[in-house]
C-alpha positions as CSV (number, residue, x, y, z in Angstrom):
1,M,-4.0,14.4,-15.0
2,A,-4.9,13.3,-11.4
3,V,-2.4,11.6,-9.2
4,K,-3.4,8.1,-8.2
5,E,-3.5,7.5,-4.4
6,R,-4.4,4.4,-2.4
7,V,-4.7,3.7,1.3
8,G,-3.5,0.3,2.6
9,L,-1.8,-1.7,5.3
10,V,2.0,-2.4,5.4
11,V,2.4,-6.2,5.2
12,S,6.2,-6.4,4.8
13,D,9.1,-4.1,5.7
14,K,12.0,-6.6,5.2
15,M,13.6,-4.7,2.3
16,E,15.8,-1.6,2.4
17,K,13.8,1.6,1.7
18,T,10.9,-0.5,0.4
19,V,7.6,-1.7,1.9
20,V,4.8,-3.9,0.6
21,V,1.4,-2.3,1.0
22,A,-1.8,-4.4,0.7
23,V,-4.8,-2.4,-0.6
24,E,-8.3,-4.0,-0.2
25,N,-11.0,-3.3,-2.7
26,R,-14.6,-4.3,-2.1
27,V,-16.5,-5.0,-5.2
28,P,-19.8,-6.9,-5.9
29,H,-19.5,-10.3,-7.6
30,P,-20.7,-9.8,-11.2
31,K,-23.3,-12.7,-11.0
32,Y,-24.2,-13.1,-7.4
33,N,-23.8,-9.5,-6.2
34,K,-22.2,-10.6,-2.9
35,I,-19.4,-8.2,-1.8
36,V,-16.0,-9.7,-2.5
37,V,-12.8,-8.4,-1.1
38,R,-10.0,-8.2,-3.6
39,T,-6.4,-7.5,-2.3
40,K,-3.7,-6.0,-4.4
41,R,-0.1,-5.6,-3.2
42,Y,2.1,-2.6,-4.2
43,K,5.8,-2.1,-3.5
44,A,6.3,1.5,-2.3
45,H,9.4,3.5,-1.7
46,D,10.0,4.4,2.0
47,E,13.1,6.7,2.0
48,D,13.8,6.8,5.7
49,N,12.6,3.2,6.6
50,S,10.0,4.7,9.0
51,C,7.1,2.3,8.2
52,R,6.6,-0.9,10.1
53,V,4.3,-3.9,9.6
54,G,0.7,-3.0,10.5
55,D,1.0,0.7,9.7
56,R,-1.9,2.2,7.7
57,V,-0.4,4.4,5.0
58,R,-1.3,6.5,1.9
59,I,0.7,5.7,-1.2
60,R,1.0,7.9,-4.3
61,E,1.9,6.8,-7.8
62,T,5.2,8.1,-9.2
63,R,7.8,7.4,-11.9
64,P,9.3,3.9,-12.0
65,L,11.9,3.6,-9.3
66,S,12.9,0.0,-9.9
67,R,11.6,-3.0,-11.9
68,T,8.5,-3.4,-9.6
69,K,8.4,-0.2,-7.6
70,R,6.1,2.6,-8.9
71,W,4.6,4.0,-5.7
72,V,5.9,6.2,-2.9
73,I,4.7,6.6,0.7
74,A,2.8,9.9,0.9
75,D,2.1,9.8,4.6
76,V,1.5,7.4,7.5
77,L,-2.1,7.6,8.8
78,N,-2.0,5.2,11.8
79,R,1.0,3.6,13.4
80,A,0.9,-0.1,14.4
81,S,0.5,-0.6,18.2
82,E,3.8,-1.4,19.9
83,I,3.7,-4.8,21.6
């Protein structure tokens, strides 16, 4: 069985060892065929609290880690620019 992976943007890092990752999916509208952007938010495990808001990350599906957490950070693709 293939492991599910998604690429998304970290939108929240306020929890301990957990980040919220927003994944955008572009799909055509069933009737009008215009491209619609659908966003789904996943809670992902970040063991060493290294991710910050704005980072582009790859997440991988794993066993349930808590009531809502079923994903883990596989790697950080782009770091958010420091301001």
